[in-house]
NUPA-392622 format. One record per residue (C-alpha): residue in three letters; z negated, y, x. Coordinates in Angstrom, 2 decimals. Layout:
BEGIN
<guba><aa>ALA</aa><z>Z</z><y>Y</y><x>X</x></guba>
...
END
This chain:
BEGIN
<guba><aa>LEU</aa><z>-0.90</z><y>25.04</y><x>13.01</x></guba>
<guba><aa>LEU</aa><z>2.16</z><y>23.12</y><x>11.87</x></guba>
<guba><aa>VAL</aa><z>0.04</z><y>20.77</y><x>9.77</x></guba>
<guba><aa>ALA</aa><z>-1.76</z><y>23.72</y><x>8.15</x></guba>
<guba><aa>ALA</aa><z>1.57</z><y>25.37</y><x>7.37</x></guba>
<guba><aa>ARG</aa><z>2.92</z><y>22.13</y><x>5.90</x></guba>
<guba><aa>LEU</aa><z>-0.18</z><y>21.68</y><x>3.72</x></guba>
<guba><aa>THR</aa><z>0.07</z><y>25.27</y><x>2.52</x></guba>
<guba><aa>VAL</aa><z>3.74</z><y>24.86</y><x>1.61</x></guba>
<guba><aa>TRP</aa><z>3.07</z><y>21.61</y><x>-0.25</x></guba>
<guba><aa>THR</aa><z>0.05</z><y>22.99</y><x>-2.12</x></guba>
<guba><aa>LEU</aa><z>1.80</z><y>26.19</y><x>-3.21</x></guba>
<guba><aa>SER</aa><z>4.99</z><y>24.33</y><x>-4.08</x></guba>
<guba><aa>ASP</aa><z>3.12</z><y>21.83</y><x>-6.20</x></guba>
<guba><aa>ALA</aa><z>1.33</z><y>24.56</y><x>-8.15</x></guba>
<guba><aa>VAL</aa><z>4.45</z><y>26.68</y><x>-8.68</x></guba>
<guba><aa>LEU</aa><z>6.58</z><y>23.69</y><x>-9.65</x></guba>
<guba><aa>THR</aa><z>3.98</z><y>22.64</y><x>-12.21</x></guba>
<guba><aa>VAL</aa><z>4.03</z><y>26.12</y><x>-13.75</x></guba>
<guba><aa>ALA</aa><z>7.84</z><y>26.18</y><x>-13.61</x></guba>
<guba><aa>VAL</aa><z>8.07</z><y>22.88</y><x>-15.48</x></guba>
<guba><aa>ALA</aa><z>5.64</z><y>24.19</y><x>-18.09</x></guba>
<guba><aa>HIS</aa><z>7.79</z><y>27.30</y><x>-18.53</x></guba>
<guba><aa>LEU</aa><z>10.96</z><y>25.24</y><x>-18.83</x></guba>
<guba><aa>TRP</aa><z>9.31</z><y>23.10</y><x>-21.47</x></guba>
<guba><aa>TRP</aa><z>8.15</z><y>26.20</y><x>-23.33</x></guba>
<guba><aa>LEU</aa><z>11.64</z><y>27.75</y><x>-23.17</x></guba>
<guba><aa>HIS</aa><z>13.17</z><y>24.52</y><x>-24.42</x></guba>
<guba><aa>ARG</aa><z>10.78</z><y>24.31</y><x>-27.38</x></guba>
<guba><aa>ALA</aa><z>10.78</z><y>28.00</y><x>-28.29</x></guba>
<guba><aa>SER</aa><z>13.33</z><y>29.51</y><x>-30.60</x></guba>
<guba><aa>PRO</aa><z>15.60</z><y>32.23</y><x>-29.12</x></guba>
<guba><aa>GLN</aa><z>13.83</z><y>34.89</y><x>-31.25</x></guba>
<guba><aa>THR</aa><z>10.41</z><y>34.25</y><x>-29.64</x></guba>
<guba><aa>ILE</aa><z>11.60</z><y>34.41</y><x>-26.02</x></guba>
<guba><aa>PRO</aa><z>10.98</z><y>37.88</y><x>-24.60</x></guba>
<guba><aa>ALA</aa><z>13.91</z><y>39.46</y><x>-22.80</x></guba>
<guba><aa>SER</aa><z>13.14</z><y>40.57</y><x>-19.27</x></guba>
<guba><aa>PRO</aa><z>15.86</z><y>42.14</y><x>-17.14</x></guba>
<guba><aa>ARG</aa><z>14.00</z><y>41.42</y><x>-13.86</x></guba>
<guba><aa>ALA</aa><z>13.22</z><y>37.78</y><x>-14.58</x></guba>
<guba><aa>ILE</aa><z>14.03</z><y>35.37</y><x>-11.77</x></guba>
<guba><aa>PRO</aa><z>15.59</z><y>32.17</y><x>-13.04</x></guba>
<guba><aa>VAL</aa><z>13.01</z><y>29.40</y><x>-13.00</x></guba>
<guba><aa>SER</aa><z>15.59</z><y>26.97</y><x>-11.65</x></guba>
<guba><aa>ALA</aa><z>16.15</z><y>29.19</y><x>-8.59</x></guba>
<guba><aa>VAL</aa><z>12.42</z><y>29.29</y><x>-7.83</x></guba>
<guba><aa>ALA</aa><z>12.10</z><y>25.53</y><x>-8.35</x></guba>
<guba><aa>GLY</aa><z>15.11</z><y>24.88</y><x>-6.13</x></guba>
<guba><aa>ALA</aa><z>13.75</z><y>27.07</y><x>-3.35</x></guba>
<guba><aa>LEU</aa><z>10.38</z><y>25.32</y><x>-3.49</x></guba>
<guba><aa>CYS</aa><z>11.98</z><y>21.88</y><x>-3.42</x></guba>
<guba><aa>ALA</aa><z>13.98</z><y>22.94</y><x>-0.37</x></guba>
<guba><aa>ALA</aa><z>10.81</z><y>24.19</y><x>1.34</x></guba>
<guba><aa>MET</aa><z>9.08</z><y>20.87</y><x>0.62</x></guba>
<guba><aa>LEU</aa><z>12.00</z><y>18.88</y><x>2.01</x></guba>
<guba><aa>LEU</aa><z>12.17</z><y>21.00</y><x>5.14</x></guba>
<guba><aa>SER</aa><z>8.47</z><y>20.53</y><x>5.86</x></guba>
<guba><aa>GLY</aa><z>9.03</z><y>16.74</y><x>6.03</x></guba>
<guba><aa>CYS</aa><z>6.72</z><y>13.75</y><x>5.75</x></guba>
<guba><aa>SER</aa><z>3.80</z><y>13.11</y><x>8.01</x></guba>
<guba><aa>ALA</aa><z>4.03</z><y>10.41</y><x>10.66</x></guba>
<guba><aa>SER</aa><z>1.27</z><y>8.50</y><x>8.94</x></guba>
<guba><aa>TYR</aa><z>3.15</z><y>8.40</y><x>5.63</x></guba>
<guba><aa>SER</aa><z>6.37</z><y>7.36</y><x>7.35</x></guba>
<guba><aa>GLY</aa><z>4.46</z><y>4.69</y><x>9.25</x></guba>
<guba><aa>GLU</aa><z>2.82</z><y>3.42</y><x>6.09</x></guba>
<guba><aa>ARG</aa><z>6.18</z><y>3.16</y><x>4.34</x></guba>
<guba><aa>ALA</aa><z>7.77</z><y>1.36</y><x>7.30</x></guba>
<guba><aa>PHE</aa><z>4.76</z><y>-0.97</y><x>7.57</x></guba>
<guba><aa>TRP</aa><z>5.09</z><y>-1.86</y><x>3.91</x></guba>
<guba><aa>GLN</aa><z>8.74</z><y>-2.74</y><x>4.49</x></guba>
<guba><aa>ALA</aa><z>7.82</z><y>-4.86</y><x>7.52</x></guba>
<guba><aa>GLN</aa><z>5.09</z><y>-6.56</y><x>5.54</x></guba>
<guba><aa>GLN</aa><z>7.61</z><y>-7.53</y><x>2.87</x></guba>
<guba><aa>LEU</aa><z>9.48</z><y>-9.49</y><x>5.55</x></guba>
<guba><aa>SER</aa><z>6.48</z><y>-11.02</y><x>7.32</x></guba>
<guba><aa>ALA</aa><z>4.14</z><y>-11.93</y><x>4.44</x></guba>
<guba><aa>PRO</aa><z>6.29</z><y>-14.81</y><x>3.12</x></guba>
<guba><aa>LEU</aa><z>6.43</z><y>-16.26</y><x>6.64</x></guba>
<guba><aa>PHE</aa><z>2.65</z><y>-16.37</y><x>6.92</x></guba>
<guba><aa>LYS</aa><z>2.31</z><y>-17.87</y><x>3.45</x></guba>
<guba><aa>ASP</aa><z>4.83</z><y>-20.62</y><x>4.14</x></guba>
<guba><aa>PRO</aa><z>5.29</z><y>-21.21</y><x>7.90</x></guba>
<guba><aa>ALA</aa><z>7.93</z><y>-23.85</y><x>7.17</x></guba>
<guba><aa>ARG</aa><z>10.24</z><y>-21.02</y><x>6.07</x></guba>
<guba><aa>ALA</aa><z>9.68</z><y>-19.19</y><x>9.38</x></guba>
<guba><aa>THR</aa><z>13.10</z><y>-19.69</y><x>10.89</x></guba>
<guba><aa>PRO</aa><z>13.73</z><y>-17.95</y><x>14.22</x></guba>
<guba><aa>GLU</aa><z>16.08</z><y>-15.49</y><x>12.48</x></guba>
<guba><aa>ARG</aa><z>13.54</z><y>-14.52</y><x>9.83</x></guba>
<guba><aa>VAL</aa><z>10.79</z><y>-14.14</y><x>12.42</x></guba>
<guba><aa>ALA</aa><z>13.08</z><y>-11.97</y><x>14.55</x></guba>
<guba><aa>GLN</aa><z>13.80</z><y>-9.75</y><x>11.52</x></guba>
<guba><aa>ALA</aa><z>10.09</z><y>-9.38</y><x>10.81</x></guba>
<guba><aa>VAL</aa><z>9.32</z><y>-8.60</y><x>14.46</x></guba>
<guba><aa>ALA</aa><z>12.08</z><y>-5.98</y><x>14.54</x></guba>
<guba><aa>ALA</aa><z>10.71</z><y>-4.38</y><x>11.36</x></guba>
<guba><aa>CYS</aa><z>7.21</z><y>-4.26</y><x>12.86</x></guba>
<guba><aa>GLU</aa><z>8.49</z><y>-2.76</y><x>16.10</x></guba>
<guba><aa>ARG</aa><z>10.29</z><y>-0.11</y><x>14.04</x></guba>
<guba><aa>VAL</aa><z>6.89</z><y>1.01</y><x>12.72</x></guba>
<guba><aa>SER</aa><z>5.70</z><y>1.62</y><x>16.28</x></guba>
<guba><aa>ARG</aa><z>8.79</z><y>3.73</y><x>17.00</x></guba>
<guba><aa>ILE</aa><z>8.48</z><y>5.76</y><x>13.78</x></guba>
<guba><aa>ALA</aa><z>4.74</z><y>6.39</y><x>13.85</x></guba>
<guba><aa>PRO</aa><z>3.35</z><y>5.82</y><x>17.36</x></guba>
<guba><aa>GLY</aa><z>-0.40</z><y>6.09</y><x>17.73</x></guba>
<guba><aa>THR</aa><z>-1.13</z><y>5.67</y><x>14.03</x></guba>
<guba><aa>LEU</aa><z>-3.14</z><y>2.93</y><x>12.37</x></guba>
<guba><aa>TRP</aa><z>0.11</z><y>1.61</y><x>10.89</x></guba>
<guba><aa>ALA</aa><z>1.67</z><y>1.18</y><x>14.33</x></guba>
<guba><aa>GLY</aa><z>-1.43</z><y>-0.70</y><x>15.45</x></guba>
<guba><aa>ARG</aa><z>-1.34</z><y>-2.97</y><x>12.44</x></guba>
<guba><aa>ALA</aa><z>2.36</z><y>-3.60</y><x>13.01</x></guba>
<guba><aa>GLN</aa><z>1.76</z><y>-4.48</y><x>16.66</x></guba>
<guba><aa>LEU</aa><z>-0.97</z><y>-6.89</y><x>15.57</x></guba>
<guba><aa>ALA</aa><z>1.51</z><y>-8.43</y><x>13.14</x></guba>
<guba><aa>VAL</aa><z>4.03</z><y>-8.86</y><x>15.98</x></guba>
<guba><aa>GLY</aa><z>1.45</z><y>-10.88</y><x>17.89</x></guba>
<guba><aa>SER</aa><z>0.71</z><y>-12.97</y><x>14.82</x></guba>
<guba><aa>LEU</aa><z>4.41</z><y>-13.65</y><x>14.28</x></guba>
<guba><aa>TYR</aa><z>4.78</z><y>-14.86</y><x>17.86</x></guba>
<guba><aa>ALA</aa><z>1.68</z><y>-17.02</y><x>17.44</x></guba>
<guba><aa>LEU</aa><z>3.22</z><y>-18.45</y><x>14.27</x></guba>
<guba><aa>LYS</aa><z>6.23</z><y>-19.51</y><x>16.36</x></guba>
<guba><aa>GLN</aa><z>3.79</z><y>-20.95</y><x>18.94</x></guba>
<guba><aa>GLU</aa><z>4.96</z><y>-18.46</y><x>21.56</x></guba>
<guba><aa>TYR</aa><z>1.43</z><y>-17.76</y><x>22.68</x></guba>
<guba><aa>ALA</aa><z>2.27</z><y>-15.84</y><x>25.87</x></guba>
<guba><aa>LYS</aa><z>4.37</z><y>-13.34</y><x>23.88</x></guba>
<guba><aa>ALA</aa><z>1.60</z><y>-13.12</y><x>21.29</x></guba>
<guba><aa>ARG</aa><z>-0.95</z><y>-12.25</y><x>23.98</x></guba>
<guba><aa>VAL</aa><z>1.36</z><y>-9.51</y><x>25.31</x></guba>
<guba><aa>ALA</aa><z>1.59</z><y>-8.04</y><x>21.80</x></guba>
<guba><aa>TYR</aa><z>-2.20</z><y>-8.20</y><x>21.39</x></guba>
<guba><aa>THR</aa><z>-2.64</z><y>-6.52</y><x>24.77</x></guba>
<guba><aa>LEU</aa><z>-0.44</z><y>-3.66</y><x>23.54</x></guba>
<guba><aa>VAL</aa><z>-2.75</z><y>-3.26</y><x>20.56</x></guba>
<guba><aa>LEU</aa><z>-5.70</z><y>-2.91</y><x>22.95</x></guba>
<guba><aa>GLN</aa><z>-3.85</z><y>-0.49</y><x>25.22</x></guba>
<guba><aa>ASN</aa><z>-2.24</z><y>1.75</y><x>22.61</x></guba>
<guba><aa>HIS</aa><z>-4.59</z><y>1.53</y><x>19.63</x></guba>
<guba><aa>HIS</aa><z>-8.06</z><y>1.10</y><x>21.12</x></guba>
<guba><aa>GLN</aa><z>-9.34</z><y>3.96</y><x>18.97</x></guba>
<guba><aa>HIS</aa><z>-9.02</z><y>1.68</y><x>15.93</x></guba>
<guba><aa>LEU</aa><z>-11.97</z><y>-0.59</y><x>16.64</x></guba>
<guba><aa>ALA</aa><z>-11.26</z><y>-3.11</y><x>13.89</x></guba>
<guba><aa>LEU</aa><z>-7.72</z><y>-3.64</y><x>15.19</x></guba>
<guba><aa>ALA</aa><z>-8.98</z><y>-4.00</y><x>18.76</x></guba>
<guba><aa>LEU</aa><z>-11.47</z><y>-6.64</y><x>17.66</x></guba>
<guba><aa>GLN</aa><z>-8.81</z><y>-8.52</y><x>15.72</x></guba>
<guba><aa>ALA</aa><z>-6.51</z><y>-8.41</y><x>18.77</x></guba>
<guba><aa>ARG</aa><z>-9.23</z><y>-9.80</y><x>21.02</x></guba>
<guba><aa>LEU</aa><z>-10.10</z><y>-12.60</y><x>18.59</x></guba>
<guba><aa>ALA</aa><z>-6.42</z><y>-13.47</y><x>18.15</x></guba>
<guba><aa>THR</aa><z>-6.01</z><y>-13.55</y><x>21.93</x></guba>
<guba><aa>VAL</aa><z>-8.91</z><y>-15.99</y><x>22.17</x></guba>
<guba><aa>LYS</aa><z>-7.34</z><y>-18.13</y><x>19.46</x></guba>
<guba><aa>THR</aa><z>-4.07</z><y>-18.38</y><x>21.44</x></guba>
<guba><aa>HIS</aa><z>-6.02</z><y>-19.53</y><x>24.50</x></guba>
<guba><aa>GLU</aa><z>-7.87</z><y>-22.09</y><x>22.40</x></guba>
<guba><aa>LEU</aa><z>-4.63</z><y>-23.42</y><x>20.90</x></guba>
<guba><aa>GLU</aa><z>-3.24</z><y>-23.94</y><x>24.38</x></guba>
<guba><aa>GLU</aa><z>-6.59</z><y>-25.37</y><x>25.52</x></guba>
<guba><aa>HIS</aa><z>-7.08</z><y>-22.72</y><x>28.20</x></guba>
<guba><aa>TRP</aa><z>-10.84</z><y>-22.81</y><x>27.84</x></guba>
<guba><aa>ASP</aa><z>-11.73</z><y>-20.67</y><x>30.87</x></guba>
<guba><aa>ASP</aa><z>-9.43</z><y>-17.88</y><x>29.69</x></guba>
<guba><aa>ALA</aa><z>-10.84</z><y>-18.12</y><x>26.16</x></guba>
<guba><aa>VAL</aa><z>-14.41</z><y>-17.77</y><x>27.47</x></guba>
<guba><aa>LYS</aa><z>-13.36</z><y>-14.79</y><x>29.60</x></guba>
<guba><aa>VAL</aa><z>-11.84</z><y>-12.98</y><x>26.60</x></guba>
<guba><aa>TYR</aa><z>-14.89</z><y>-13.80</y><x>24.47</x></guba>
<guba><aa>ARG</aa><z>-17.13</z><y>-12.18</y><x>27.10</x></guba>
<guba><aa>GLU</aa><z>-14.92</z><y>-9.07</y><x>27.18</x></guba>
END
């Protein structure tokens, strides 16, 4: 119900604001003699202000907030994956914190799952394979509905076992 109300507010606000901007443009371009006088006219700026307030009060969706936070986290982590030599412990910790922020802001969304997968990859980059496997397990537990993420988490888990030469564990995860 809340989502339907939010969509209704945004749709109506968008339409009315578009018309209000068109009217403001017309009033700006028209000469004072061609503007009809109307004693009951509501100022366009008041209507636009009220609609902007309604849009702000309805807020952003969790998915949009998660996407924005994931983009910010990706800005920190992408350079580390491109050049692992620049992956100092401080920079990795900043990227991990940014990814974990996504999970707090938008839990259960695709963006939170992708961020958790990135946390595992960052730990694997630092060769902290046990921490990476914990992060990948969280992807499987909390984001199993996103099948592509679950598959990536399983394959990354296998890779950590292979890198540590834990062959029996790697075979077990492959079978799962």
